[in-house]
C-alpha positions in Angstrom: 35.5 -51.3 4.6 37.4 -49.9 1.7 41.1 -49.3 1.7 40.4 -45.6 1.0 38.3 -45.2 4.2 40.9 -47.0 6.3 43.7 -44.9 4.9 41.9 -41.7 5.6 41.1 -42.9 9.1 44.8 -43.7 9.8 45.8 -40.4 8.3 43.6 -38.4 10.7 45.2 -39.9 13.8 48.9 -39.2 14.6 50.1 -42.1 16.7 53.3 -43.2 18.4 55.4 -45.7 16.4 54.2 -48.8 18.3 50.6 -47.8 18.1 51.0 -46.9 14.4 52.3 -50.4 13.7 49.3 -51.9 15.5 46.8 -49.5 13.8 48.2 -50.3 10.3 48.1 -54.0 11.0 44.5 -53.8 12.3 43.5 -51.7 9.4 44.9 -54.2 6.9 43.2 -57.1 8.7 39.9 -55.3 8.7 40.3 -54.6 5.0 41.1 -58.2 4.3 38.2 -59.6 6.4 35.6 -57.3 4.9 36.5 -58.3 1.3 33.7 -60.3 -0.3 34.4 -64.1 -0.4 34.4 -64.2 -4.2 37.0 -61.5 -4.5 40.7 -62.3 -4.8 42.8 -60.5 -2.1 45.8 -60.3 -4.5 43.8 -58.5 -7.1 41.9 -56.4 -4.6 45.2 -55.3 -3.0 46.5 -54.1 -6.5 43.2 -52.3 -7.1 43.5 -50.6 -3.7 47.1 -49.6 -4.4 46.0 -48.0 -7.6 43.4 -45.8 -5.8 45.9 -44.9 -3.1 48.8 -44.2 -5.4 48.0 -40.5 -5.6 47.8 -40.1 -1.8 51.1 -40.5 0.0 51.0 -39.3 3.6 54.1 -39.1 5.8 52.1 -40.6 8.6 53.8 -43.9 9.7 50.5 -45.8 10.1 49.5 -44.9 6.5 52.8 -45.9 5.1 52.7 -49.2 6.9 49.2 -49.9 5.7 50.3 -49.2 2.1 53.3 -51.6 2.7 50.9 -54.3 3.8 48.8 -53.8 0.7 52.0 -53.9 -1.4 53.1 -57.2 0.1 49.6 -58.6 -0.5 49.6 -57.5 -4.1 53.1 -58.8 -4.9 53.0 -62.1 -3.1 52.6 -65.0 -5.6 49.9 -67.6 -5.1 51.1 -70.9 -3.7 50.3 -74.0 -5.7 48.7 -76.9 -3.8 51.1 -79.8 -3.3 50.3 -83.4 -3.0 51.2 -84.8 0.3 51.1 -88.5 -0.7 47.4 -89.2 -0.3 46.2 -92.7 0.6 49.5 -94.3 -0.4 51.4 -92.2 2.2 48.8 -92.9 4.9 49.1 -96.6 4.3 52.8 -96.5 4.6 52.7 -94.6 7.9 50.0 -96.8 9.4 51.5 -100.2 8.3 
């Protein structure tokens, strides 16, 4: 499901604050899960923010959804670290 459709769905429902938090989180997770496996979430979040940049709704669920996308777009990628490999395993076992 695209971020645009999720945003419009959240905009149509005016929810209490606690339900808005949950709806925004669920919407973000649905967006994330429905991304194709070959797509990078970081890049897709930036692309979604570009399409949603003209639409700012005062609805709390919408603003939280955009905040989640912003965090996903700005979060740097972690680099894999070596954990010691076979040398570390031998040291632990012996």
